[in-house]
ZALOZA-457732 format. One record per residue: residue in three letters; residue number from 1; x, y, z of N, C-alpha, C in turn; chain. Coordinates in Angstrom, 3 decimals, padded with zeros to 6 digits. Layout:
+---------+-----+----------+----------+----------+----------+----------+----------+----------+----------+----------+--------+
! residuo ! num !      n_x !      n_y !      n_z !     ca_x !     ca_y !     ca_z !      c_x !      c_y !      c_z ! cadena !
+---------+-----+----------+----------+----------+----------+----------+----------+----------+----------+----------+--------+
!     ALA ! NUM !        X !        Y !        Z !        X !        Y !        Z !        X !        Y !        Z !      A !
...
+---------+-----+----------+----------+----------+----------+----------+----------+----------+----------+----------+--------+
This chain:
+---------+-----+----------+----------+----------+----------+----------+----------+----------+----------+----------+--------+
! residuo ! num !      n_x !      n_y !      n_z !     ca_x !     ca_y !     ca_z !      c_x !      c_y !      c_z ! cadena !
+---------+-----+----------+----------+----------+----------+----------+----------+----------+----------+----------+--------+
!     MET !   1 ! -023.106 ! -010.310 !  040.245 ! -023.529 ! -010.136 !  038.864 ! -022.964 ! -008.855 !  038.265 !      A !
!     LYS !   2 ! -023.035 ! -007.775 !  039.038 ! -022.549 ! -006.493 !  038.565 ! -021.026 ! -006.542 !  038.397 !      A !
!     LYS !   3 ! -020.323 ! -007.206 !  039.298 ! -018.868 ! -007.312 !  039.251 ! -018.442 ! -008.075 !  038.006 !      A !
!     SER !   4 ! -019.109 ! -009.158 !  037.630 ! -018.740 ! -009.937 !  036.454 ! -019.019 ! -009.153 !  035.172 !      A !
!     THR !   5 ! -020.035 ! -008.326 !  035.154 ! -020.328 ! -007.482 !  033.997 ! -019.211 ! -006.476 !  033.803 !      A !
!     VAL !   6 ! -018.754 ! -005.864 !  034.877 ! -017.655 ! -004.898 !  034.798 ! -016.399 ! -005.575 !  034.299 !      A !
!     MET !   7 ! -016.103 ! -006.801 !  034.827 ! -014.897 ! -007.536 !  034.372 ! -014.989 ! -007.860 !  032.887 !      A !
!     VAL !   8 ! -016.140 ! -008.328 !  032.421 ! -016.325 ! -008.676 !  031.028 ! -016.183 ! -007.415 !  030.161 !      A !
!     SER !   9 ! -016.755 ! -006.291 !  030.603 ! -016.647 ! -005.050 !  029.852 ! -015.194 ! -004.606 !  029.809 !      A !
!     GLY !  10 ! -014.470 ! -004.694 !  030.904 ! -013.048 ! -004.337 !  030.938 ! -012.224 ! -005.188 !  030.015 !      A !
!     LEU !  11 ! -012.495 ! -006.484 !  030.018 ! -011.802 ! -007.416 !  029.159 ! -012.069 ! -007.086 !  027.688 !      A !
!     ALA !  12 ! -013.309 ! -006.760 !  027.397 ! -013.685 ! -006.403 !  026.021 ! -012.939 ! -005.120 !  025.578 !      A !
!     LEU !  13 ! -012.778 ! -004.150 !  026.469 ! -012.051 ! -002.930 !  026.111 ! -010.587 ! -003.203 !  025.864 !      A !
!     VAL !  14 ! -009.974 ! -004.061 !  026.697 ! -008.554 ! -004.412 !  026.507 ! -008.389 ! -005.147 !  025.144 !      A !
!     LEU !  15 ! -009.264 ! -006.096 !  024.873 ! -009.204 ! -006.839 !  023.611 ! -009.370 ! -005.896 !  022.429 !      A !
!     LEU !  16 ! -010.300 ! -004.958 !  022.543 ! -010.513 ! -003.994 !  021.478 ! -009.247 ! -003.119 !  021.278 !      A !
!     ALA !  17 ! -008.638 ! -002.694 !  022.348 ! -007.414 ! -001.884 !  022.277 ! -006.284 ! -002.667 !  021.588 !      A !
!     VAL !  18 ! -006.149 ! -003.942 !  021.920 ! -005.125 ! -004.779 !  021.303 ! -005.391 ! -004.922 !  019.803 !      A !
!     LEU !  19 ! -006.643 ! -005.210 !  019.463 ! -007.009 ! -005.397 !  018.058 ! -006.839 ! -004.117 !  017.240 !      A !
!     LEU !  20 ! -007.090 ! -002.960 !  017.845 ! -006.940 ! -001.715 !  017.121 ! -005.521 ! -001.139 !  017.210 !      A !
!     GLY !  21 ! -004.655 ! -001.817 !  017.958 ! -003.250 ! -001.396 !  017.991 ! -003.006 ! -000.187 !  018.853 !      A !
!     ALA !  22 ! -003.692 ! -000.107 !  019.976 ! -003.428 !  001.024 !  020.880 ! -001.998 !  000.954 !  021.379 !      A !
!     PRO !  23 ! -001.322 !  002.103 !  021.525 !  000.068 !  002.100 !  021.994 !  000.239 !  001.329 !  023.308 !      A !
!     GLY !  24 !  001.257 !  000.467 !  023.328 !  001.543 ! -000.295 !  024.539 !  000.657 ! -001.507 !  024.750 !      A !
!     CYS !  25 ! -000.307 ! -001.719 !  023.879 ! -001.234 ! -002.842 !  024.074 ! -000.940 ! -004.010 !  023.160 !      A !
!     SER !  26 ! -000.182 ! -003.831 !  022.109 !  000.021 ! -004.886 !  021.176 !  001.486 ! -005.344 !  021.171 !      A !
!     LYS !  27 !  001.654 ! -006.648 !  021.142 !  003.002 ! -007.228 !  021.083 !  003.245 ! -007.772 !  019.673 !      A !
!     THR !  28 !  002.402 ! -007.436 !  018.695 !  002.493 ! -007.971 !  017.353 !  003.684 ! -007.328 !  016.635 !      A !
!     PRO !  29 !  004.635 ! -008.154 !  016.131 !  005.751 ! -007.574 !  015.381 !  005.261 ! -006.941 !  014.086 !      A !
!     MET !  30 !  006.056 ! -006.010 !  013.564 !  005.712 ! -005.303 !  012.318 !  005.361 ! -006.270 !  011.220 !      A !
!     SER !  31 !  006.102 ! -007.378 !  011.085 !  005.866 ! -008.329 !  009.988 !  004.533 ! -009.033 !  010.104 !      A !
!     GLU !  32 !  003.908 ! -009.053 !  011.259 !  002.636 ! -009.722 !  011.431 !  001.459 ! -008.766 !  011.260 !      A !
!     LYS !  33 !  001.730 ! -007.488 !  011.089 !  000.661 ! -006.517 !  010.849 !  000.210 ! -006.675 !  009.411 !      A !
!     PRO !  34 ! -001.045 ! -006.391 !  009.138 ! -001.506 ! -006.432 !  007.744 ! -000.740 ! -005.407 !  006.889 !      A !
!     ASP !  35 ! -000.537 ! -005.728 !  005.634 !  000.169 ! -004.831 !  004.749 ! -000.498 ! -003.462 !  004.666 !      A !
!     SER !  36 ! -001.814 ! -003.448 !  004.786 ! -002.549 ! -002.180 !  004.704 ! -002.152 ! -001.240 !  005.850 !      A !
!     VAL !  37 ! -001.652 ! -001.782 !  006.958 ! -001.170 ! -000.963 !  008.083 !  000.299 ! -000.609 !  007.871 !      A !
!     VAL !  38 !  001.093 ! -001.591 !  007.511 !  002.524 ! -001.389 !  007.322 !  002.851 ! -000.347 !  006.259 !      A !
!     LEU !  39 !  002.033 ! -000.311 !  005.210 !  002.329 !  000.585 !  004.070 !  001.897 !  002.028 !  004.278 !      A !
!     GLN !  40 !  001.130 !  002.312 !  005.283 !  000.648 !  003.664 !  005.518 !  001.820 !  004.649 !  005.692 !      A !
!     GLY !  41 !  001.699 !  005.820 !  005.097 !  002.714 !  006.840 !  005.280 !  003.343 !  007.291 !  003.994 !      A !
!     SER !  42 !  004.444 !  007.992 !  004.125 !  005.179 !  008.593 !  002.986 !  006.392 !  007.718 !  002.600 !      A !
!     TRP !  43 !  006.594 !  007.580 !  001.310 !  007.668 !  006.751 !  000.771 !  008.394 !  007.544 ! -000.313 !      A !
!     LYS !  44 !  009.702 !  007.314 ! -000.418 !  010.516 !  007.834 ! -001.522 !  011.049 !  006.647 ! -002.280 !      A !
!     GLY !  45 !  011.052 !  006.732 ! -003.619 !  011.427 !  005.575 ! -004.392 !  012.281 !  005.893 ! -005.590 !      A !
!     GLN !  46 !  012.909 !  004.838 ! -006.074 !  013.722 !  004.924 ! -007.311 !  013.161 !  003.960 ! -008.297 !      A !
!     GLU !  47 !  012.819 !  004.500 ! -009.484 !  012.286 !  003.652 ! -010.534 !  013.445 !  003.012 ! -011.288 !      A !
!     THR !  48 !  013.257 !  001.774 ! -011.657 !  014.278 !  001.045 ! -012.425 !  014.541 !  001.781 ! -013.721 !      A !
!     ASN !  49 !  015.786 !  001.958 ! -014.072 !  016.232 !  002.600 ! -015.313 !  015.722 !  004.038 ! -015.471 !      A !
!     ALA !  50 !  015.604 !  004.774 ! -014.391 !  015.180 !  006.169 ! -014.465 !  016.015 !  007.021 ! -013.522 !      A !
!     THR !  51 !  016.087 !  008.315 ! -013.819 !  016.792 !  009.220 ! -012.934 !  015.754 !  009.980 ! -012.123 !      A !
!     GLY !  52 !  016.164 !  010.524 ! -011.007 !  015.238 !  011.226 ! -010.131 !  014.542 !  010.239 ! -009.244 !      A !
!     SER !  53 !  013.688 !  010.757 ! -008.351 !  012.984 !  009.870 ! -007.424 !  011.493 !  010.114 ! -007.481 !      A !
!     ASP !  54 !  010.763 !  009.074 ! -007.156 !  009.306 !  009.108 ! -007.056 !  008.941 !  009.254 ! -005.601 !      A !
!     SER !  55 !  007.736 !  009.780 ! -005.326 !  007.229 !  009.822 ! -003.989 !  005.832 !  009.214 ! -003.968 !      A !
!     LEU !  56 !  005.501 !  008.602 ! -002.874 !  004.228 !  007.902 ! -002.712 !  003.729 !  008.158 ! -001.291 !      A !
!     VAL !  57 !  002.461 !  008.487 ! -001.158 !  001.822 !  008.634 !  000.117 !  000.592 !  007.727 !  000.117 !      A !
!     LEU !  58 !  000.531 !  006.841 !  001.137 ! -000.638 !  005.973 !  001.318 ! -001.326 !  006.369 !  002.609 !      A !
!     SER !  59 ! -002.605 !  006.676 !  002.504 ! -003.389 !  007.103 !  003.668 ! -004.765 !  006.408 !  003.582 !      A !
!     GLY !  60 ! -004.976 !  005.449 !  004.466 ! -006.216 !  004.670 !  004.375 ! -006.181 !  003.868 !  003.097 !      A !
!     THR !  61 ! -007.181 !  004.089 !  002.232 ! -007.198 !  003.418 !  000.943 ! -006.922 !  004.414 ! -000.196 !      A !
!     ASN !  62 ! -006.352 !  005.573 !  000.189 ! -006.013 !  006.603 ! -000.808 ! -004.508 !  006.581 ! -001.075 !      A !
!     LEU !  63 ! -004.181 !  006.903 ! -002.293 ! -002.803 !  006.896 ! -002.745 ! -002.528 !  008.188 ! -003.505 !      A !
!     GLU !  64 ! -001.363 !  008.746 ! -003.325 ! -000.907 !  009.889 ! -004.127 !  000.523 !  009.608 ! -004.523 !      A !
!     MET !  65 !  000.791 !  009.587 ! -005.813 !  002.125 !  009.317 ! -006.323 !  002.586 !  010.478 ! -007.188 !      A !
!     HIS !  66 !  003.849 !  010.844 ! -007.031 !  004.483 !  011.864 ! -007.883 !  005.722 !  011.241 ! -008.467 !      A !
!     GLY !  67 !  005.813 !  011.310 ! -009.803 !  006.980 !  010.778 ! -010.497 !  008.145 !  011.765 ! -010.413 !      A !
!     ALA !  68 !  009.296 !  011.329 ! -010.918 !  010.472 !  012.177 ! -010.950 !  010.209 !  013.421 ! -011.793 !      A !
!     ASP !  69 !  009.405 !  013.288 ! -012.830 !  008.993 !  014.427 ! -013.654 !  007.816 !  015.090 ! -012.935 !      A !
!     PRO !  70 !  007.922 !  016.362 ! -012.557 !  006.877 !  017.025 ! -011.791 !  005.527 !  017.086 ! -012.506 !      A !
!     ARG !  71 !  005.543 !  016.850 ! -013.804 !  004.255 !  016.847 ! -014.543 !  003.533 !  015.527 ! -014.403 !      A !
!     GLU !  72 !  004.148 !  014.536 ! -013.802 !  003.517 !  013.245 ! -013.617 !  003.098 !  013.051 ! -012.162 !      A !
!     TRP !  73 !  001.793 !  012.916 ! -011.949 !  001.261 !  012.673 ! -010.615 ! -000.062 !  011.943 ! -010.744 !      A !
!     TYR !  74 ! -000.400 !  011.195 ! -009.709 ! -001.648 !  010.448 ! -009.690 ! -002.265 !  010.502 ! -008.296 !      A !
!     LYS !  75 ! -003.559 !  010.635 ! -008.239 ! -004.337 !  010.415 ! -007.029 ! -005.226 !  009.233 ! -007.334 !      A !
!     ALA !  76 ! -005.367 !  008.353 ! -006.363 ! -006.106 !  007.110 ! -006.626 ! -006.599 !  006.504 ! -005.342 !      A !
!     THR !  77 ! -007.426 !  005.470 ! -005.486 ! -007.784 !  004.613 ! -004.380 ! -007.157 !  003.260 ! -004.690 !      A !
!     PHE !  78 ! -006.933 !  002.475 ! -003.639 ! -006.288 !  001.161 ! -003.871 ! -006.879 !  000.101 ! -002.968 !      A !
!     THR !  79 ! -006.718 ! -001.139 ! -003.428 ! -007.069 ! -002.342 ! -002.682 ! -005.884 ! -003.281 ! -002.713 !      A !
!     LEU !  80 ! -005.545 ! -003.886 ! -001.598 ! -004.485 ! -004.873 ! -001.541 ! -005.065 ! -006.271 ! -001.578 !      A !
!     LEU !  81 ! -004.476 ! -007.135 ! -002.324 ! -004.858 ! -008.548 ! -002.384 ! -003.672 ! -009.347 ! -001.797 !      A !
!     GLU !  82 ! -003.648 ! -009.409 ! -000.465 ! -002.535 ! -010.022 !  000.232 ! -002.513 ! -011.538 !  000.125 !      A !
!     ASP !  83 ! -003.600 ! -012.136 ! -000.307 ! -003.697 ! -013.598 ! -000.403 ! -003.162 ! -014.118 ! -001.758 !      A !
!     LYS !  84 ! -002.785 ! -013.236 ! -002.666 ! -002.225 ! -013.645 ! -003.954 ! -000.741 ! -013.845 ! -003.849 !      A !
!     ASN !  85 ! -000.152 ! -014.593 ! -004.777 !  001.280 ! -014.802 ! -004.800 !  001.791 ! -014.562 ! -006.205 !      A !
!     PRO !  86 !  002.536 ! -013.466 ! -006.434 !  002.853 ! -012.429 ! -005.485 !  001.642 ! -011.582 ! -005.100 !      A !
!     LYS !  87 !  001.812 ! -010.855 ! -004.013 !  000.736 ! -009.992 ! -003.541 !  000.410 ! -008.953 ! -004.594 !      A !
!     GLN !  88 ! -000.871 ! -008.521 ! -004.629 ! -001.280 ! -007.588 ! -005.662 ! -001.893 ! -006.326 ! -005.079 !      A !
!     MET !  89 ! -001.800 ! -005.260 ! -005.878 ! -002.426 ! -003.987 ! -005.535 ! -003.261 ! -003.586 ! -006.758 !      A !
!     VAL !  90 ! -004.514 ! -003.218 ! -006.507 ! -005.392 ! -002.763 ! -007.576 ! -005.625 ! -001.266 ! -007.311 !      A !
!     VAL !  91 ! -005.260 ! -000.445 ! -008.269 ! -005.281 !  000.995 ! -008.125 ! -006.260 !  001.611 ! -009.130 !      A !
!     THR !  92 ! -007.157 !  002.445 ! -008.662 ! -008.120 !  003.135 ! -009.544 ! -007.782 !  004.620 ! -009.518 !      A !
!     ILE !  93 ! -007.417 !  005.151 ! -010.661 ! -007.003 !  006.546 ! -010.787 ! -008.236 !  007.472 ! -010.644 !      A !
!     THR !  94 ! -008.142 !  008.425 ! -009.731 ! -009.228 !  009.382 ! -009.538 ! -008.877 !  010.756 ! -010.117 !      A !
!     GLU !  95 ! -007.578 !  011.103 ! -010.141 ! -007.131 !  012.360 ! -010.694 ! -005.704 !  012.184 ! -011.231 !      A !
!     CYS !  96 ! -005.420 !  012.847 ! -012.352 ! -004.085 !  012.918 ! -012.890 ! -004.078 !  013.910 ! -014.044 !      A !
!     PRO !  97 ! -002.921 !  014.369 ! -014.525 ! -002.909 !  015.326 ! -015.596 ! -003.334 !  014.781 ! -016.961 !      A !
!     ASP !  98 ! -003.331 !  013.482 ! -017.125 ! -003.718 !  012.867 ! -018.396 ! -005.141 !  012.314 ! -018.298 !      A !
!     PRO !  99 ! -006.131 !  012.992 ! -018.874 ! -007.521 !  012.596 ! -018.749 ! -007.816 !  011.147 ! -019.196 !      A !
!     LYS ! 100 ! -007.011 !  010.601 ! -020.106 ! -007.313 !  009.233 ! -020.565 ! -007.112 !  008.179 ! -019.452 !      A !
!     TYR ! 101 ! -006.398 !  008.531 ! -018.363 ! -006.175 !  007.589 ! -017.264 ! -007.182 !  007.724 ! -016.121 !      A !
!     VAL ! 102 ! -007.886 !  008.836 ! -016.064 ! -008.841 !  009.057 ! -014.967 ! -009.984 !  008.019 ! -015.083 !      A !
!     GLY ! 103 ! -010.221 !  007.322 ! -013.977 ! -011.229 !  006.246 ! -013.945 ! -010.709 !  004.897 ! -014.347 !      A !
!     LYS ! 104 ! -009.477 !  004.829 ! -014.807 ! -008.863 !  003.550 ! -015.215 ! -008.263 !  002.848 ! -014.019 !      A !
!     THR ! 105 ! -008.123 !  001.566 ! -014.152 ! -007.543 !  000.716 ! -013.093 ! -006.166 !  000.234 ! -013.536 !      A !
!     ALA ! 106 ! -005.233 !  000.267 ! -012.599 ! -003.877 ! -000.236 ! -012.831 ! -003.677 ! -001.462 ! -011.915 !      A !
!     TYR ! 107 ! -003.070 ! -002.476 ! -012.449 ! -002.810 ! -003.697 ! -011.691 ! -001.326 ! -003.814 ! -011.418 !      A !
!     ALA ! 108 ! -000.994 ! -004.140 ! -010.165 !  000.392 ! -004.191 ! -009.761 !  000.645 ! -005.416 ! -008.871 !      A !
!     ILE ! 109 !  001.902 ! -005.764 ! -008.762 !  002.341 ! -006.731 ! -007.752 !  003.259 ! -005.978 ! -006.822 !      A !
!     TYR ! 110 !  003.362 ! -006.447 ! -005.583 !  004.222 ! -005.754 ! -004.610 !  004.801 ! -006.756 ! -003.627 !      A !
!     GLN ! 111 !  005.864 ! -006.276 ! -002.955 !  006.445 ! -007.047 ! -001.863 !  007.021 ! -006.074 ! -000.844 !      A !
!     ILE ! 112 !  006.993 ! -006.500 !  000.422 !  007.626 ! -005.717 !  001.483 !  008.751 ! -006.580 !  002.003 !      A !
!     ALA ! 113 !  009.954 ! -006.073 !  001.882 !  011.144 ! -006.834 !  002.313 !  011.376 ! -006.674 !  003.788 !      A !
!     GLN ! 114 !  012.164 ! -007.592 !  004.356 !  012.499 ! -007.520 !  005.774 !  013.168 ! -006.208 !  006.151 !      A !
!     ASP ! 115 !  013.896 ! -005.603 !  005.231 !  014.573 ! -004.319 !  005.538 !  013.622 ! -003.125 !  005.419 !      A !
!     GLY ! 116 !  012.346 ! -003.400 !  005.142 !  011.350 ! -002.318 !  005.073 !  011.162 ! -001.710 !  003.712 !      A !
!     THR ! 117 !  011.907 ! -002.160 !  002.711 !  011.677 ! -001.626 !  001.373 !  010.369 ! -002.195 !  000.796 !      A !
!     PHE ! 118 !  009.733 ! -001.370 ! -000.014 !  008.439 ! -001.692 ! -000.637 !  008.666 ! -001.617 ! -002.140 !      A !
!     THR ! 119 !  008.576 ! -002.770 ! -002.810 !  008.795 ! -002.834 ! -004.261 !  007.476 ! -003.084 ! -004.913 !      A !
!     ILE ! 120 !  007.221 ! -002.299 ! -005.972 !  005.987 ! -002.435 ! -006.724 !  006.317 ! -002.459 ! -008.221 !      A !
!     ALA ! 121 !  005.603 ! -003.317 ! -008.954 !  005.694 ! -003.344 ! -010.405 !  004.264 ! -003.284 ! -010.930 !      A !
!     ALA ! 122 !  004.026 ! -002.290 ! -011.803 !  002.659 ! -002.042 ! -012.281 !  002.606 ! -001.852 ! -013.777 !      A !
!     HIS ! 123 !  001.505 ! -002.273 ! -014.339 !  001.227 ! -001.972 ! -015.745 !  000.500 ! -000.628 ! -015.808 !      A !
!     ALA ! 124 !  000.457 ! -000.056 ! -016.975 ! -000.198 !  001.239 ! -017.166 ! -001.681 !  001.141 ! -016.817 !      A !
!     PRO ! 125 ! -002.263 !  002.243 ! -016.338 ! -003.721 !  002.256 ! -016.083 ! -004.469 !  001.873 ! -017.348 !      A !
!     GLY ! 126 ! -005.434 !  001.001 ! -017.211 ! -006.234 !  000.535 ! -018.347 ! -005.797 ! -000.831 ! -018.859 !      A !
!     ASP ! 127 ! -004.551 ! -001.229 ! -018.584 ! -004.088 ! -002.553 ! -018.942 ! -004.624 ! -003.538 ! -017.917 !      A !
!     THR ! 128 ! -005.392 ! -004.493 ! -018.332 ! -006.069 ! -005.421 ! -017.399 ! -005.195 ! -006.577 ! -016.933 !      A !
!     ASN ! 129 ! -003.963 ! -006.641 ! -017.427 ! -003.057 ! -007.721 ! -017.036 ! -002.298 ! -007.345 ! -015.758 !      A !
!     VAL ! 130 ! -002.078 ! -008.339 ! -014.931 ! -001.256 ! -008.187 ! -013.734 !  000.179 ! -008.542 ! -014.161 !      A !
!     PRO ! 131 !  001.162 ! -007.764 ! -013.752 !  002.564 ! -008.099 ! -014.127 !  002.894 ! -009.558 ! -013.736 !      A !
!     ALA ! 132 !  003.584 ! -010.234 ! -014.609 !  003.944 ! -011.640 ! -014.368 !  005.023 ! -011.773 ! -013.300 !      A !
!     SER ! 133 !  005.877 ! -010.739 ! -013.202 !  006.962 ! -010.767 ! -012.232 !  007.490 ! -009.341 ! -012.033 !      A !
!     PHE ! 134 !  008.412 ! -009.181 ! -011.101 !  008.995 ! -007.853 ! -010.874 !  009.925 ! -007.466 ! -012.035 !      A !
!     ASP ! 135 !  010.281 ! -008.423 ! -012.877 !  011.126 ! -008.161 ! -014.026 !  010.315 ! -008.093 ! -015.319 !      A !
!     ASP ! 136 !  008.987 ! -008.035 ! -015.241 !  008.115 ! -007.983 ! -016.413 !  008.500 ! -006.732 ! -017.235 !      A !
!     PRO ! 137 !  008.908 ! -006.926 ! -018.511 !  009.361 ! -005.801 ! -019.322 !  008.264 ! -004.779 ! -019.612 !      A !
!     GLN ! 138 !  007.006 ! -005.140 ! -019.467 !  005.901 ! -004.211 ! -019.681 !  005.522 ! -003.436 ! -018.436 !      A !
!     ALA ! 139 !  006.130 ! -003.799 ! -017.310 !  005.756 ! -003.183 ! -016.031 !  006.745 ! -002.089 ! -015.621 !      A !
!     ARG ! 140 !  006.265 ! -001.154 ! -014.907 !  007.073 ! -000.084 ! -014.332 !  007.375 ! -000.493 ! -012.902 !      A !
!     LYS ! 141 !  008.642 ! -000.543 ! -012.555 !  009.066 ! -001.036 ! -011.242 !  009.717 !  000.098 ! -010.430 !      A !
!     VAL ! 142 !  009.237 !  000.234 ! -009.188 !  009.803 !  001.263 ! -008.283 !  010.072 !  000.606 ! -006.941 !      A !
!     VAL ! 143 !  011.230 !  000.895 ! -006.345 !  011.593 !  000.412 ! -005.044 !  011.533 !  001.623 ! -004.106 !      A !
!     PHE ! 144 !  010.651 !  001.529 ! -003.074 !  010.427 !  002.641 ! -002.151 !  011.029 !  002.316 ! -000.778 !      A !
!     LYS ! 145 !  011.390 !  003.392 ! -000.092 !  011.802 !  003.334 !  001.318 !  011.056 !  004.395 !  002.069 !      A !
!     GLN ! 146 !  010.707 !  004.114 !  003.303 !  009.968 !  005.098 !  004.112 !  010.875 !  006.087 !  004.707 !      A !
+---------+-----+----------+----------+----------+----------+----------+----------+----------+----------+----------+--------+
């Protein structure tokens, strides 16, 4: 009885390690990981029709973005809607230099390409519409690389 309890406990620990992604325990390819895991970290991006580069850091459900203009930055929380087509990101601004955007929600669509690029198209905070496509003329589009 004691031996089977130890075996079950050991199996539970191995399963937990695999589910949590412990090093050496998971054989799951990057593409099969949830987007919330794949997107974590620092990104550099180029906005369509703009000069300079944007930066983005995703940590947990927190986001910090800096535009090419150093006066433009946002801190926010985000939620991913991976079951939508295209996939969506809902961002709530918590801090930024423009007080009219603090507390507002921005709706975006995103995709992660096989080459690891992360493309996002978003409407301005406060606009309740989700961009219709990555070419939506009302959306701001940025292509990021890690």
